VMD Tcl script that draws the C-alpha trace (Angstrom):
set ca {
  {-41.66 -22.91 -41.20}
  {-37.85 -22.71 -40.85}
  {-36.92 -19.59 -38.84}
  {-33.42 -18.37 -38.07}
  {-32.09 -15.42 -36.06}
  {-28.51 -14.03 -36.17}
  {-26.45 -11.07 -35.03}
  {-25.06 -8.63 -37.53}
  {-22.83 -5.60 -37.57}
  {-21.31 -3.26 -40.10}
  {-17.68 -3.34 -38.95}
  {-14.79 -3.42 -41.43}
  {-11.47 -5.24 -41.36}
  {-8.83 -2.52 -40.60}
  {-6.38 -4.14 -43.01}
  {-8.60 -4.81 -46.04}
  {-11.05 -1.95 -45.37}
  {-13.79 -4.42 -46.27}
  {-16.79 -5.47 -44.24}
  {-16.38 -8.56 -42.20}
  {-18.22 -11.60 -43.50}
  {-21.47 -12.36 -41.64}
  {-20.44 -13.42 -38.12}
  {-16.79 -12.73 -38.68}
  {-16.42 -9.47 -36.57}
  {-14.22 -10.17 -33.52}
  {-16.67 -8.19 -31.38}
  {-19.82 -9.82 -32.65}
  {-20.34 -11.59 -29.32}
  {-19.90 -8.47 -27.27}
  {-23.04 -7.31 -25.42}
  {-24.62 -4.30 -27.15}
  {-22.54 -4.57 -30.32}
  {-24.48 -4.84 -33.64}
  {-28.12 -5.72 -34.10}
  {-30.26 -8.91 -34.54}
  {-31.86 -10.06 -37.76}
  {-34.34 -12.78 -38.63}
  {-35.16 -14.89 -41.67}
  {-38.08 -17.20 -42.59}
  {-38.00 -19.81 -45.32}
  {-41.54 -20.07 -46.76}
  {-42.89 -23.57 -47.52}
  {-43.40 -24.10 -51.30}
  {-47.20 -24.49 -50.93}
  {-47.36 -20.98 -49.37}
  {-45.08 -19.22 -51.82}
  {-48.04 -18.20 -54.11}
  {-49.71 -16.63 -51.15}
  {-46.71 -14.79 -49.77}
  {-45.10 -13.99 -53.12}
  {-41.56 -14.83 -51.94}
  {-39.48 -17.88 -50.99}
  {-38.13 -16.17 -47.95}
  {-38.82 -13.09 -45.90}
  {-36.55 -11.32 -43.52}
  {-36.11 -8.39 -41.14}
  {-33.30 -6.69 -39.31}
  {-32.46 -3.88 -36.84}
  {-33.73 -5.62 -33.67}
  {-31.86 -4.65 -30.49}
  {-31.93 -8.06 -28.88}
  {-32.29 -11.68 -29.95}
  {-35.67 -11.75 -28.09}
  {-36.90 -8.85 -30.20}
  {-35.80 -10.65 -33.40}
  {-37.60 -13.85 -32.35}
  {-40.72 -11.91 -31.50}
  {-40.73 -10.22 -34.94}
  {-40.24 -13.53 -36.68}
  {-43.04 -15.10 -34.70}
  {-45.33 -12.22 -35.67}
  {-44.46 -12.70 -39.34}
  {-45.16 -16.44 -39.17}
  {-48.51 -15.66 -37.46}
  {-49.47 -13.29 -40.27}
  {-48.57 -15.89 -42.89}
  {-50.70 -18.55 -41.18}
  {-53.57 -16.13 -40.62}
  {-53.48 -15.21 -44.28}
  {-53.43 -18.91 -45.17}
  {-56.40 -19.60 -43.00}
  {-58.27 -16.57 -44.36}
  {-57.65 -17.52 -47.93}
  {-58.57 -21.11 -47.16}
  {-61.89 -20.07 -45.75}
  {-62.54 -17.23 -48.29}
  {-65.35 -17.97 -50.76}
  {-65.72 -16.45 -54.24}
  {-68.66 -14.42 -53.04}
  {-66.81 -12.98 -50.05}
  {-63.76 -12.16 -52.23}
  {-65.92 -10.47 -54.86}
  {-67.46 -8.26 -52.21}
  {-64.07 -7.35 -50.90}
  {-62.73 -6.71 -54.39}
  {-65.55 -4.34 -55.32}
  {-65.28 -2.48 -51.99}
  {-61.54 -1.89 -52.68}
  {-62.28 -0.40 -56.11}
  {-62.39 3.20 -54.85}
  {-61.72 5.02 -58.18}
  {-64.49 3.44 -60.19}
  {-66.90 5.71 -62.03}
  {-70.46 5.47 -60.74}
  {-71.67 3.78 -63.90}
  {-68.89 1.18 -63.79}
  {-69.51 0.48 -60.11}
  {-73.19 0.02 -60.77}
  {-72.48 -2.40 -63.62}
  {-70.02 -4.44 -61.49}
  {-72.39 -4.53 -58.57}
  {-75.17 -5.89 -60.87}
  {-72.91 -8.54 -62.38}
  {-71.84 -9.75 -58.92}
  {-75.29 -9.65 -57.30}
  {-77.41 -10.97 -60.12}
  {-75.18 -13.34 -61.95}
  {-71.88 -14.33 -60.34}
  {-72.59 -14.75 -56.62}
  {-75.74 -16.86 -57.06}
  {-73.79 -19.49 -58.98}
  {-70.24 -19.10 -57.76}
  {-70.62 -17.41 -54.36}
  {-70.15 -20.46 -52.16}
  {-67.18 -21.97 -54.02}
  {-63.91 -21.61 -52.11}
  {-61.73 -19.12 -53.87}
  {-58.61 -21.37 -53.78}
  {-60.66 -24.26 -55.21}
  {-62.21 -22.33 -58.13}
  {-61.66 -24.11 -61.40}
  {-62.52 -23.43 -65.03}
  {-65.24 -26.13 -64.99}
  {-67.02 -24.26 -62.11}
  {-67.00 -21.07 -64.22}
  {-68.09 -22.84 -67.35}
  {-71.03 -24.42 -65.55}
  {-71.95 -21.10 -63.94}
  {-72.13 -19.32 -67.32}
  {-74.34 -22.05 -68.78}
  {-76.65 -21.55 -65.76}
  {-76.61 -17.78 -66.19}
  {-77.54 -18.13 -69.85}
  {-80.30 -20.67 -69.05}
  {-81.76 -18.53 -66.29}
  {-81.74 -15.44 -68.54}
  {-83.53 -17.29 -71.38}
  {-86.80 -17.28 -69.44}
  {-86.73 -13.51 -68.76}
  {-88.54 -10.93 -70.98}
  {-85.10 -9.69 -71.91}
  {-82.85 -12.75 -72.20}
  {-79.24 -12.51 -71.13}
  {-77.53 -12.16 -74.50}
  {-74.00 -12.97 -75.61}
  {-72.84 -9.41 -75.19}
  {-73.97 -9.39 -71.54}
  {-72.41 -12.76 -70.95}
  {-69.14 -11.48 -72.30}
  {-69.18 -8.42 -70.09}
  {-69.93 -10.56 -67.04}
  {-67.00 -12.72 -67.95}
  {-64.81 -9.63 -68.18}
  {-65.88 -8.53 -64.72}
  {-64.94 -11.97 -63.23}
  {-61.68 -12.00 -65.08}
  {-60.72 -8.55 -63.73}
  {-61.60 -9.60 -60.17}
  {-59.54 -12.77 -60.41}
  {-56.61 -11.04 -62.02}
  {-56.46 -8.92 -58.86}
  {-56.61 -12.08 -56.76}
  {-53.57 -13.44 -58.64}
  {-51.74 -10.15 -58.13}
  {-52.44 -10.44 -54.43}
  {-51.16 -14.01 -54.39}
  {-54.52 -15.31 -53.23}
  {-54.63 -17.80 -56.10}
  {-51.80 -19.01 -58.40}
  {-53.54 -18.42 -61.74}
  {-56.75 -17.05 -63.21}
  {-59.16 -19.93 -64.10}
  {-61.25 -17.70 -66.35}
  {-58.52 -18.13 -68.97}
  {-59.67 -21.75 -69.47}
  {-63.30 -20.85 -70.18}
  {-64.63 -20.51 -73.69}
  {-67.83 -18.62 -74.47}
  {-69.89 -18.77 -77.65}
  {-68.30 -16.55 -80.28}
  {-69.65 -13.04 -80.17}
  {-68.98 -10.19 -82.50}
  {-69.71 -6.58 -81.64}
  {-72.61 -5.34 -83.78}
  {-71.73 -2.61 -86.21}
  {-72.62 0.95 -85.19}
  {-75.56 2.30 -87.23}
  {-75.34 6.09 -87.08}
  {-77.95 8.44 -88.48}
  {-77.57 9.43 -92.02}
  {-76.42 12.97 -92.79}
  {-79.87 13.97 -94.03}
  {-81.47 12.54 -90.82}
  {-79.10 14.59 -88.67}
  {-80.09 17.66 -90.77}
  {-83.78 16.94 -90.23}
  {-83.21 16.58 -86.53}
  {-81.18 19.81 -86.25}
  {-83.75 21.71 -88.30}
  {-86.47 20.61 -85.95}
  {-84.23 21.39 -82.87}
  {-83.27 24.88 -84.20}
  {-86.09 26.53 -82.15}
  {-85.41 24.39 -79.04}
  {-84.00 26.08 -75.94}
  {-80.97 23.71 -76.21}
  {-80.43 24.13 -79.96}
  {-76.71 24.89 -79.50}
  {-76.22 21.63 -77.53}
  {-77.76 19.54 -80.28}
  {-75.28 21.06 -82.75}
  {-72.36 20.33 -80.43}
  {-73.43 16.66 -80.19}
  {-74.61 16.12 -83.73}
  {-71.90 18.00 -85.62}
  {-68.94 17.81 -83.31}
  {-69.41 14.51 -81.43}
  {-69.37 15.92 -77.94}
  {-70.60 13.39 -75.33}
  {-73.86 13.98 -73.47}
  {-72.20 14.45 -70.08}
  {-69.50 16.70 -71.62}
  {-72.13 18.97 -73.12}
  {-73.92 19.18 -69.74}
  {-70.63 20.08 -68.13}
  {-69.37 22.60 -70.73}
  {-68.69 26.02 -69.28}
  {-68.42 29.54 -70.70}
  {-64.79 30.00 -69.52}
  {-63.90 27.14 -71.82}
  {-65.30 28.85 -74.98}
  {-62.76 30.81 -76.95}
  {-64.89 32.94 -79.31}
  {-61.89 34.38 -81.07}
  {-60.43 31.03 -82.05}
  {-63.88 29.33 -82.23}
  {-62.73 26.56 -79.85}
  {-64.50 24.92 -76.94}
  {-62.42 23.25 -74.23}
  {-63.95 20.10 -72.72}
  {-62.73 19.80 -69.12}
  {-65.46 18.18 -67.17}
  {-68.69 16.18 -67.47}
  {-71.88 15.70 -65.56}
  {-72.37 12.01 -64.73}
  {-75.56 10.15 -63.92}
  {-75.83 6.64 -62.45}
  {-78.68 5.16 -60.52}
  {-80.27 8.58 -60.07}
  {-77.09 10.02 -58.56}
  {-75.20 12.85 -60.26}
  {-71.65 14.02 -60.10}
  {-69.09 16.23 -61.85}
  {-66.13 14.26 -63.09}
  {-63.11 14.63 -65.33}
  {-63.77 13.49 -68.94}
  {-64.03 9.76 -69.60}
  {-60.40 9.39 -70.78}
  {-57.30 11.46 -70.53}
  {-57.72 12.30 -74.19}
  {-61.28 13.40 -73.37}
  {-59.82 16.63 -71.96}
  {-59.57 18.31 -75.29}
  {-60.18 21.39 -77.47}
  {-62.98 21.08 -80.04}
  {-62.87 23.37 -83.12}
  {-66.32 24.75 -83.89}
  {-67.91 25.86 -87.15}
  {-69.21 29.42 -87.49}
  {-72.88 28.24 -87.27}
  {-72.37 26.39 -83.97}
  {-70.42 29.32 -82.57}
  {-73.22 31.65 -83.54}
  {-75.75 29.32 -81.88}
  {-73.69 29.37 -78.71}
  {-73.51 33.16 -78.68}
  {-77.31 33.38 -79.23}
  {-77.74 30.90 -76.34}
  {-75.60 33.10 -74.14}
  {-77.87 36.12 -74.81}
  {-80.92 34.02 -74.00}
  {-79.26 32.71 -70.85}
  {-78.33 36.22 -69.73}
  {-82.00 37.15 -69.97}
  {-83.03 34.13 -67.86}
  {-80.40 35.00 -65.28}
  {-81.67 38.59 -65.06}
  {-85.23 37.23 -64.47}
  {-84.06 34.88 -61.69}
  {-81.75 37.33 -60.04}
  {-79.50 36.37 -57.12}
  {-81.21 32.93 -56.89}
  {-79.45 31.86 -60.11}
  {-77.19 28.96 -59.16}
  {-75.68 26.10 -61.17}
  {-75.67 23.82 -58.07}
  {-73.13 21.67 -56.26}
  {-72.16 18.09 -57.12}
  {-69.57 15.64 -55.81}
  {-66.44 14.90 -57.88}
  {-64.93 11.47 -58.41}
  {-63.30 11.68 -54.98}
  {-66.62 12.44 -53.23}
  {-65.67 16.08 -52.63}
  {-68.37 18.74 -53.23}
  {-67.81 21.02 -56.14}
  {-69.78 24.20 -56.74}
  {-70.58 24.52 -60.39}
  {-70.16 27.89 -62.10}
  {-70.54 29.25 -65.61}
  {-72.31 26.23 -67.18}
  {-73.33 26.87 -70.74}
  {-76.45 24.68 -70.60}
  {-78.69 24.85 -67.58}
  {-82.30 24.68 -66.57}
  {-84.26 27.94 -66.77}
  {-83.52 28.45 -63.07}
  {-79.81 28.05 -63.55}
  {-79.44 24.53 -62.12}
  {-77.29 21.99 -64.00}
  {-78.96 19.79 -66.61}
  {-79.49 16.12 -65.77}
  {-78.08 13.97 -68.60}
  {-81.23 11.85 -68.45}
  {-83.31 14.94 -69.21}
  {-81.18 15.66 -72.24}
  {-81.77 12.18 -73.62}
  {-85.56 12.50 -73.00}
  {-85.65 15.88 -74.69}
  {-83.89 14.47 -77.74}
  {-86.67 11.82 -77.96}
  {-89.25 14.60 -78.12}
  {-87.48 16.43 -80.90}
  {-86.95 13.21 -82.87}
  {-90.63 12.43 -82.75}
  {-91.58 15.93 -83.78}
  {-89.21 15.64 -86.65}
  {-91.16 12.68 -87.95}
  {-90.76 9.61 -85.83}
  {-93.87 8.58 -83.87}
  {-92.52 5.60 -82.01}
  {-92.03 1.78 -81.88}
  {-94.88 -0.67 -81.83}
  {-95.14 -2.03 -78.30}
  {-96.87 -5.32 -79.07}
  {-97.22 -7.45 -82.21}
  {-100.54 -6.97 -84.07}
  {-102.22 -9.41 -86.38}
  {-103.75 -8.74 -89.79}
  {-107.17 -7.18 -89.75}
  {-106.45 -5.46 -86.44}
  {-107.93 -1.96 -86.09}
  {-105.69 -0.74 -83.28}
  {-101.95 -0.45 -82.75}
  {-100.11 0.06 -79.43}
  {-97.09 2.32 -79.68}
  {-94.70 4.00 -77.27}
  {-95.32 7.73 -77.10}
  {-93.81 9.58 -74.14}
  {-94.94 13.13 -74.80}
  {-98.51 14.12 -74.41}
  {-98.19 17.06 -76.83}
  {-97.73 14.83 -79.94}
  {-100.90 14.35 -81.94}
  {-100.52 11.03 -83.77}
  {-103.57 11.41 -86.00}
  {-102.82 11.35 -89.66}
  {-100.95 9.07 -92.07}
  {-97.80 7.38 -91.04}
  {-95.33 5.09 -92.76}
  {-94.90 1.65 -91.23}
  {-91.30 0.44 -91.06}
  {-90.11 -3.14 -90.28}
  {-86.32 -3.33 -89.73}
  {-86.13 0.26 -90.92}
  {-87.62 -0.74 -94.34}
  {-90.98 0.87 -95.33}
  {-93.70 -1.78 -95.71}
  {-96.85 0.30 -95.99}
  {-98.89 3.12 -94.49}
  {-101.51 3.39 -91.73}
  {-103.97 6.28 -91.10}
  {-104.60 7.10 -87.44}
  {-108.02 8.46 -86.64}
  {-107.95 8.47 -82.90}
  {-105.77 7.89 -79.92}
  {-106.21 6.52 -76.37}
  {-103.44 7.33 -73.95}
  {-102.19 4.29 -72.01}
  {-100.83 4.32 -68.51}
  {-97.11 5.02 -68.67}
  {-95.38 5.83 -71.88}
  {-97.75 4.56 -74.57}
  {-100.86 5.06 -76.64}
  {-103.37 2.92 -78.44}
  {-103.98 4.13 -82.02}
  {-107.30 3.72 -83.86}
  {-106.80 2.89 -87.51}
  {-109.01 3.96 -90.35}
  {-108.30 0.77 -92.32}
  {-107.57 -2.61 -90.69}
  {-104.01 -3.83 -91.00}
  {-103.31 -5.72 -94.22}
  {-100.79 -8.00 -92.59}
  {-99.16 -8.94 -89.29}
  {-97.01 -6.25 -87.64}
  {-94.18 -7.43 -85.33}
  {-93.35 -5.75 -82.08}
  {-90.71 -3.03 -82.36}
  {-91.82 -2.10 -85.86}
  {-91.80 1.71 -86.26}
  {-94.18 4.43 -87.40}
  {-92.53 7.53 -88.83}
  {-92.61 10.33 -91.48}
  {-89.07 10.41 -92.64}
  {-86.65 10.39 -89.68}
  {-85.71 6.75 -89.15}
  {-82.81 6.24 -86.77}
  {-81.91 4.62 -83.54}
  {-83.36 6.96 -80.90}
  {-80.24 6.99 -78.69}
  {-78.69 10.32 -78.05}
  {-75.22 8.74 -78.27}
  {-75.95 7.84 -81.90}
  {-75.87 11.57 -82.73}
  {-72.19 11.43 -81.59}
  {-71.65 8.33 -83.82}
  {-73.25 10.31 -86.72}
  {-70.68 13.08 -86.31}
  {-67.88 10.52 -86.46}
  {-69.33 8.77 -89.51}
  {-69.81 12.08 -91.42}
  {-66.31 13.21 -90.64}
  {-64.86 9.89 -91.85}
  {-67.06 9.75 -94.97}
  {-65.82 13.24 -95.90}
  {-62.27 11.96 -95.83}
  {-61.12 13.63 -92.60}
  {-58.02 11.99 -91.19}
  {-58.74 9.18 -88.67}
  {-56.28 10.57 -86.14}
  {-57.91 13.97 -86.27}
  {-61.45 12.45 -85.89}
  {-60.14 10.41 -82.92}
  {-58.76 13.59 -81.31}
  {-62.00 15.52 -81.88}
  {-64.03 12.69 -80.29}
  {-61.75 12.40 -77.31}
  {-60.87 8.74 -77.91}
  {-57.80 7.41 -76.09}
  {-56.20 6.38 -79.40}
  {-56.99 6.29 -83.15}
  {-57.04 2.50 -82.79}
  {-60.31 2.80 -80.76}
  {-61.85 4.97 -83.41}
  {-60.78 2.67 -86.19}
  {-62.20 -0.35 -84.34}
  {-65.57 1.36 -83.70}
  {-66.02 2.71 -87.22}
  {-64.08 0.20 -89.32}
  {-67.15 -0.57 -91.47}
  {-67.54 3.09 -92.25}
  {-63.92 3.43 -93.50}
  {-64.36 1.22 -96.56}
  {-65.66 3.98 -98.90}
  {-62.95 6.30 -97.65}
  {-60.36 3.56 -98.26}
  {-61.52 3.17 -101.89}
  {-61.31 6.95 -102.40}
  {-57.79 6.92 -100.94}
  {-56.78 4.22 -103.35}
  {-58.07 6.21 -106.29}
  {-56.44 9.37 -105.02}
  {-53.05 7.74 -104.68}
  {-53.31 6.24 -108.17}
  {-54.18 9.62 -109.67}
  {-51.38 11.39 -107.76}
  {-48.70 9.12 -109.27}
  {-47.48 10.35 -112.72}
  {-47.61 7.55 -115.34}
  {-46.68 7.35 -118.93}
  {-49.70 7.44 -121.27}
  {-50.81 3.95 -122.10}
  {-53.77 2.92 -124.17}
  {-54.74 -0.25 -122.26}
  {-54.10 -2.69 -119.45}
  {-51.34 -5.23 -119.93}
  {-54.06 -7.94 -120.06}
  {-55.38 -6.28 -123.18}
  {-52.19 -6.39 -125.25}
  {-51.87 -8.09 -128.62}
  {-49.52 -10.67 -127.17}
  {-52.11 -11.82 -124.60}
  {-55.25 -11.46 -126.68}
  {-53.63 -12.85 -129.79}
  {-55.54 -10.33 -131.88}
  {-54.31 -8.42 -134.83}
  {-54.61 -4.72 -135.64}
  {-58.15 -4.57 -134.31}
  {-56.98 -4.99 -130.71}
  {-58.49 -2.84 -127.91}
  {-55.24 -0.88 -127.81}
  {-56.39 1.07 -130.92}
  {-59.76 1.89 -129.41}
  {-58.35 3.11 -126.08}
  {-60.33 0.56 -124.14}
  {-59.70 -2.88 -122.67}
  {-62.37 -5.50 -122.62}
  {-62.09 -7.70 -119.54}
  {-63.89 -10.98 -119.90}
  {-64.81 -12.31 -116.51}
  {-65.48 -15.98 -116.09}
  {-67.41 -17.42 -113.13}
  {-66.29 -20.28 -110.98}
  {-63.65 -18.39 -108.95}
  {-60.80 -19.13 -111.39}
  {-59.90 -15.55 -111.95}
  {-59.79 -13.40 -115.11}
  {-59.53 -15.20 -118.37}
  {-58.69 -13.16 -121.47}
  {-58.36 -15.64 -124.37}
  {-61.03 -15.80 -126.99}
  {-62.08 -19.40 -126.19}
  {-63.69 -18.41 -122.85}
  {-67.40 -17.68 -122.95}
  {-67.77 -14.53 -120.84}
  {-70.30 -14.23 -118.05}
  {-70.06 -10.49 -118.09}
  {-68.06 -7.91 -120.10}
  {-66.88 -4.72 -118.41}
  {-65.41 -1.84 -120.38}
  {-62.85 0.08 -118.42}
  {-61.13 3.27 -119.39}
  {-57.53 2.71 -120.36}
  {-54.98 3.43 -117.65}
  {-53.50 6.89 -118.07}
  {-56.50 8.27 -119.98}
}
mol new
graphics top color blue
foreach p $ca { graphics top sphere $p radius 0.5 }
foreach p [lrange $ca 0 end-1] q [lrange $ca 1 end] { graphics top cylinder $p $q radius 0.2 }
display resetview
């Protein structure tokens, strides 16, 4: 590396009042006058690592000090070069994850799984500076092949998330000048489209809330099902955040759960810290819940305590004034809330999913039933892909180890039953608690509530996120919007569509104009609408005349 040292000063020419050019001061050679500076020209092959073509320093008292500082900088560059040259992808990924100090527990757990299970086994020994797109492409083929033999294959959604993790890690490597570009950009994965959200229908939400009305957490189910509050946000909701006069609940924190560890964090996004307007029924349920909680607190006495949890910075936070707690006052685990929702859903009419495929003429059926207080005897509807295909009558039950039961059938099965078919009595929905939140969003959108307002109520970072998640639910609302706009614009009264005029139809006085209707003759073959008499219509639609 080319290194240069030089002496500098800030003296000015007494005549021009300008600073002397570098080295031009008459006293520059005087001992003790000015300071020493150094400059290093970085070789082109090391510029991506250093990030600059040259580095420099100044303020040294002597030339020896300047040379020492320059030598130290050269040593750091060469040490970094040697470190990067020896650094493998596996070592870098470990360093990268360790440096991510502000990750949420769930995100850290996901990243750690992606690195340990998928990326390091196939890419861990590859030198970071030698990583190419073909290495990554081969690794993803191996990940997919290895996952195919597992009970739960590694699907395209998981593959895409693993690719996102690697891309984020290597983007940071580019920012740190460890590599010149991100090789993930040259990798193509099989096309994957996010599956559409399938929320509960409004009547299913009603059935669930009716069954949950006597539950100790009835008010929580209304917050989630009607107002789209997240599970962790409901667990973290506090009485100081409830404004009973304005009927508003402020969401300011959430209880998190990841790998059995709990914490109290700020909401998921900045927009997650929000005020949620409540209906009178939900407000009444919250006030009733407060009375019941006050009674529980009186029974417990001084031992009533919400508990202490770490925040996102690892600092302990003592919880106070939580709306939803255990009977002893401790905070609710989000996992318990999901399990409790499963109980209510089954009581409302959903027994469970078939655990293993059953062949025709079978007299038993294995299903997943978690709660021991559900009696499955009786007649149930059998659903395949959420479509009813018949009924089965259960006469007896044998509890299996774990979460399951073996049902004895009064009549042998008439046909084969695939695994994951469902037995129910009316409530057929995805049994995820988060789908109650999706249901709230879908109901709001189907009722014509503005997308921006729905996004704000849900705590999304932008309406674009809401629109992307629920685009398929906006189509009916879009059609209603089109009709509303058309009706709002005043038009002169007309008896028919321009396509139905005498000039186009070539008819006489008996044209559709006189009857107030237009007959549209639709021809198949994708050639559009044909209105002349020679076309043999495939279908005839009578439409009310515009303006009537």
